[in-house]
C-alpha positions as CSV (number, residue, x, y, z in Angstrom):
1,M,37.4,346.3,59.9
2,D,40.2,347.4,57.5
3,A,43.6,346.2,58.0
4,P,46.0,348.6,60.1
5,R,48.3,350.4,57.8
6,R,51.7,349.1,57.5
7,Y,54.5,352.0,57.1
8,F,58.3,350.8,56.1
9,L,60.9,353.5,56.1
10,V,63.4,353.1,53.3
11,V,66.9,354.8,54.0
12,S,69.3,355.2,51.0
13,H,72.8,356.4,50.2
14,T,71.6,359.7,49.2
15,G,73.4,361.0,45.7
16,R,74.5,357.5,44.5
17,G,72.6,356.3,41.4
18,D,72.5,352.4,42.5
19,S,71.1,353.6,45.8
20,I,68.4,355.7,44.1
21,T,67.5,352.9,41.6
22,A,67.3,350.3,44.4
23,G,65.2,352.7,46.7
24,I,62.8,353.0,43.7
25,K,62.8,349.3,43.3
26,V,61.7,348.9,46.8
27,C,59.3,351.8,47.0
28,R,57.3,350.5,44.2
29,K,57.2,346.8,45.5
30,L,55.8,348.0,48.8
31,L,53.2,350.2,47.1
32,E,51.9,347.0,45.4
33,A,51.7,345.2,48.5
34,G,49.9,347.7,50.1
35,V,52.4,349.1,52.3
36,I,53.2,353.0,52.7
37,P,56.8,353.8,52.1
38,V,58.3,356.3,54.1
39,L,61.1,358.6,53.1
40,G,63.4,361.1,54.8
41,E,63.5,364.4,52.9
42,D,66.8,363.7,51.4
43,E,65.9,360.5,49.9
44,R,62.4,361.8,48.9
45,A,64.2,364.3,46.7
46,D,66.4,362.1,45.0
47,I,64.0,359.2,44.4
48,V,61.0,361.3,43.3
49,A,63.3,363.4,40.9
50,A,63.7,360.1,39.2
51,A,60.5,358.5,39.3
52,P,57.9,361.1,40.0
53,D,55.3,358.3,40.2
54,L,56.4,358.1,43.7
55,A,55.5,361.4,45.0
56,T,52.7,359.9,47.0
57,A,55.4,358.3,49.5
58,A,55.0,359.4,52.9
59,V,57.6,361.9,54.5
60,L,58.9,360.9,58.1
61,G,57.7,363.7,60.5
62,E,55.2,364.8,58.3
63,G,51.6,364.5,58.2
64,G,51.5,362.6,61.2
65,V,53.9,359.9,60.3
66,T,56.4,359.3,63.2
67,S,59.2,356.7,63.9
68,Q,56.7,355.0,66.4
69,M,54.4,354.2,63.4
70,L,57.4,352.1,61.8
71,E,57.2,348.3,61.3
72,L,60.6,347.9,59.7
73,V,63.4,349.9,58.2
74,I,64.9,348.7,55.0
75,V,68.5,350.1,54.6
76,L,70.3,350.3,51.1
77,G,73.7,350.8,51.3
78,G,76.8,349.9,53.5
79,D,77.4,350.1,57.5
80,G,77.5,353.7,57.1
81,T,74.0,354.0,55.9
82,I,72.8,351.7,58.4
83,L,74.4,353.7,61.4
84,R,72.5,356.5,59.8
85,A,69.3,354.7,59.8
86,A,70.0,353.7,63.4
87,E,70.2,357.3,64.4
88,T,67.1,358.5,62.7
89,V,65.1,355.9,64.8
90,R,67.1,356.0,68.1
91,G,64.3,355.1,71.0
92,C,62.1,353.2,68.6
93,D,61.5,349.3,68.7
94,V,61.7,349.1,65.0
95,P,64.0,346.6,63.5
96,L,66.3,347.7,60.6
97,L,67.1,345.4,57.7
98,G,70.3,346.0,55.9
99,V,70.8,345.4,52.2
100,N,74.5,346.0,51.1
101,L,75.2,348.0,48.5
102,G,78.6,349.1,49.5
103,H,81.9,347.1,50.5
104,V,82.1,345.1,53.3
105,G,78.8,345.6,54.9
106,F,78.9,343.6,58.2
107,L,75.7,345.0,59.6
108,A,73.8,344.4,56.4
109,E,71.6,341.0,56.1
110,S,71.4,340.7,52.5
111,E,73.4,341.6,49.3
112,R,72.3,343.6,46.3
113,D,71.3,340.5,44.3
114,D,68.8,339.3,47.0
115,L,67.1,342.7,47.2
116,E,63.6,341.2,46.0
117,L,63.8,338.5,48.0
118,A,64.6,340.6,51.0
119,V,61.8,343.0,50.3
120,S,59.0,339.9,50.1
121,R,60.4,338.3,53.2
122,A,60.2,341.6,55.0
123,L,56.5,342.1,53.7
124,D,55.5,338.4,55.1
125,R,57.1,339.4,58.5
126,D,59.4,336.2,58.0
127,Y,62.6,337.5,59.6
128,T,63.9,337.3,62.8
129,V,65.3,340.2,65.0
130,E,68.5,340.4,67.0
131,Q,69.3,342.9,69.5
132,R,73.0,344.6,69.6
133,M,74.3,346.6,72.5
134,T,74.9,350.3,72.1
135,L,76.9,352.7,74.5
136,A,76.0,355.5,76.5
137,V,78.8,358.5,76.1
138,Q,79.2,361.3,78.7
139,V,81.7,364.0,78.6
140,T,82.3,366.0,82.0
141,S,84.4,368.8,82.5
142,G,85.2,369.1,86.2
143,S,81.9,368.7,87.5
144,E,79.6,369.5,84.5
145,V,78.4,367.4,82.0
146,V,79.1,368.9,79.0
147,Y,78.1,366.1,76.3
148,E,76.4,363.2,75.6
149,S,75.7,360.7,72.9
150,W,75.7,357.0,72.1
151,A,77.0,354.7,69.6
152,L,76.5,351.2,68.0
153,N,79.7,350.8,66.9
154,E,82.4,353.1,68.9
155,A,83.1,356.3,70.7
156,S,86.9,357.1,69.6
157,I,88.5,360.1,71.3
158,E,91.2,361.4,69.2
159,K,93.4,364.0,68.7
160,A,92.7,367.0,66.8
161,S,96.0,367.8,65.8
162,R,98.5,366.0,63.6
163,E,101.8,367.5,65.3
164,R,101.6,365.9,68.8
165,M,100.0,363.1,70.8
166,I,97.3,363.4,73.4
167,E,98.1,362.5,77.1
168,V,95.4,360.5,78.9
169,V,94.6,358.0,81.7
170,V,92.5,355.2,81.1
171,E,90.1,353.7,84.0
172,V,88.2,350.8,84.1
173,D,85.3,350.3,86.9
174,G,86.7,353.5,88.7
175,R,90.3,352.4,88.8
176,P,93.1,354.1,87.1
177,L,94.8,351.4,84.8
178,S,97.5,353.2,83.0
179,S,98.7,356.6,81.6
180,F,100.3,357.0,78.0
181,G,100.8,359.3,75.2
182,C,98.9,358.1,72.2
183,D,96.7,359.2,69.0
184,G,93.4,358.2,70.6
185,V,91.2,355.6,72.3
186,V,88.7,353.5,70.6
187,M,85.9,352.2,72.9
188,S,83.8,349.7,71.4
189,T,80.8,347.4,71.4
190,P,81.3,343.5,69.9
191,T,79.3,344.7,66.9
192,G,81.9,347.6,66.6
193,S,84.6,345.1,66.8
194,T,84.9,344.6,63.1
195,A,84.9,348.2,62.4
196,Y,87.3,351.1,64.0
197,S,88.4,348.9,66.8
198,F,89.3,346.1,64.2
199,S,91.5,348.3,62.3
200,A,93.3,349.6,65.3
201,G,94.4,346.2,66.4
202,G,91.6,345.1,68.6
203,P,90.2,341.5,68.8
204,V,86.7,340.5,66.7
205,V,84.5,339.9,69.1
206,W,81.3,337.6,68.7
207,P,78.1,339.7,68.5
208,T,76.3,337.3,70.9
209,L,79.0,338.4,73.7
210,D,78.0,340.9,76.1
211,A,81.2,342.8,76.6
212,L,82.9,346.2,75.9
213,L,86.2,346.9,74.4
214,M,89.1,349.3,74.9
215,V,91.6,350.0,72.1
216,P,94.4,352.7,72.3
217,L,95.5,354.3,69.0
218,S,99.4,354.2,68.4
219,A,100.1,354.4,72.2
220,H,103.8,355.5,73.3
221,A,103.6,352.8,76.4
222,L,104.6,349.4,77.1
223,F,101.3,348.3,78.7
224,A,98.6,349.6,75.9
225,R,97.2,346.4,74.9
226,P,93.5,346.3,73.8
227,L,91.2,345.2,76.5
228,V,88.0,343.2,76.7
229,V,85.9,343.8,79.9
230,A,82.3,343.0,81.2
231,A,79.4,344.5,79.6
232,D,78.5,346.1,82.9
233,S,81.8,347.7,83.2
234,V,82.6,351.4,83.0
235,L,85.3,352.6,80.9
236,A,86.6,356.3,81.2
237,V,89.2,358.0,79.2
238,E,90.6,361.2,81.3
239,L,92.7,364.2,79.3
240,L,95.6,365.2,81.6
241,R,95.6,368.9,81.8
242,R,99.3,369.1,80.9
243,S,98.1,367.7,77.0
244,E,98.3,370.6,74.9
245,T,97.0,368.7,71.9
246,P,93.1,369.6,71.4
247,A,91.1,366.1,71.0
248,V,87.8,365.3,69.6
249,I,85.4,362.4,70.5
250,W,83.4,360.8,67.7
251,S,80.4,358.5,68.2
252,D,80.0,355.9,65.3
253,G,82.3,358.5,63.2
254,R,79.2,360.5,62.7
255,R,78.4,362.7,66.1
256,S,81.6,364.8,67.0
257,F,82.4,367.1,70.0
258,D,85.7,369.0,70.6
259,L,86.7,368.1,74.5
260,P,87.8,370.6,76.7
261,P,91.5,370.6,78.4
262,G,91.4,367.8,81.1
263,A,88.0,366.5,79.9
264,R,86.8,363.0,81.3
265,V,84.9,360.7,79.2
266,T,82.9,357.9,80.4
267,V,81.2,354.9,78.4
268,R,79.0,352.4,79.5
269,R,76.3,350.1,78.4
270,S,73.2,351.9,77.0
271,G,70.1,350.7,78.0
272,T,68.8,351.5,74.5
273,P,69.9,348.7,72.1
274,V,69.7,348.5,68.2
275,R,67.5,345.7,66.9
276,L,68.6,344.4,63.5
277,A,66.2,342.1,61.6
278,R,67.7,338.7,60.5
279,L,66.8,336.7,57.2
280,H,69.4,334.0,57.8
281,S,70.6,331.7,60.8
282,A,74.2,331.2,59.6
283,P,76.9,331.8,62.2
284,F,78.9,334.8,62.8
285,T,82.0,332.7,61.8
286,D,80.3,332.3,58.4
287,R,79.6,335.8,58.1
288,L,83.2,336.6,59.3
289,V,84.7,334.5,56.3
290,R,82.4,335.7,53.7
291,K,83.0,339.6,54.8
292,F,86.8,339.2,54.9
293,D,87.2,336.7,52.2
294,L,89.2,334.6,54.7
295,P,90.8,331.3,53.3
296,V,89.4,328.1,54.7
297,T,90.5,325.6,51.8
298,G,91.3,322.4,53.4
299,W,89.4,322.4,56.5
300,R,88.1,318.8,57.4
301,G,85.6,319.6,60.0
302,P,82.4,317.3,60.8
303,N,80.4,319.8,58.2
304,A,82.9,319.9,55.5
305,R,81.9,319.5,51.9
306,D,83.1,317.1,49.5
């Protein structure tokens, strides 16, 4: 009996030369191993233009190749590319293995210098899978649901006009907490605590902790501190009707919706996590030190090296 076919989706930062080169290398290595590389339309156009021999690569959604058939997604790029890949396979159990070709790349598992090793270990199924919680986002206007989305990092409500602040009331678990004018509000997962939330002054939360974060943006108020609540809590932000400044909600900075006056945004834990393939068992502390290049010289802990 023939072994079942294996399909790996390769997602790269389209239009970037180094990403195209990396994508070609990965696709060829997969073919050599008898694995079928799968590409999105944009990636395929870029890669085949540079490497015509890869025209035999499968295209996601064509020829019967579906997301449910994928064994793994190899992502070549920074966190933005990983977020795009997570959106592509949303609702499937397929894990994502990120190889960082960008700058910080918090979600990526390997760096560009380790590309060949990462692909070899992926082919050998030599990785663990880590689940990351995501957010379910709902916007209501009156009693009508007008928009729904999801986010791995954060949902951010932002003013759409530079001149004035938006006026909001924030709520936790069905109870009002505070009202203030601000540039916006970020509601984040622990995964997103090192992204927009961090830039806005929020705390770094270890991804193994189940929690939700709420971080006001440039709030004009005495009590507008970042909040960390339980993962089963429900966060809400209401735009006050007296607020004349238009507002928009962004999910992971990728999907947006213009909020109507008086809109209510509710964020809770989603039942559909994102699965990340991990090649290393190093603690998150080490990842934090490495990605942010934090100074640790002089540490004399029990595992310090001479």
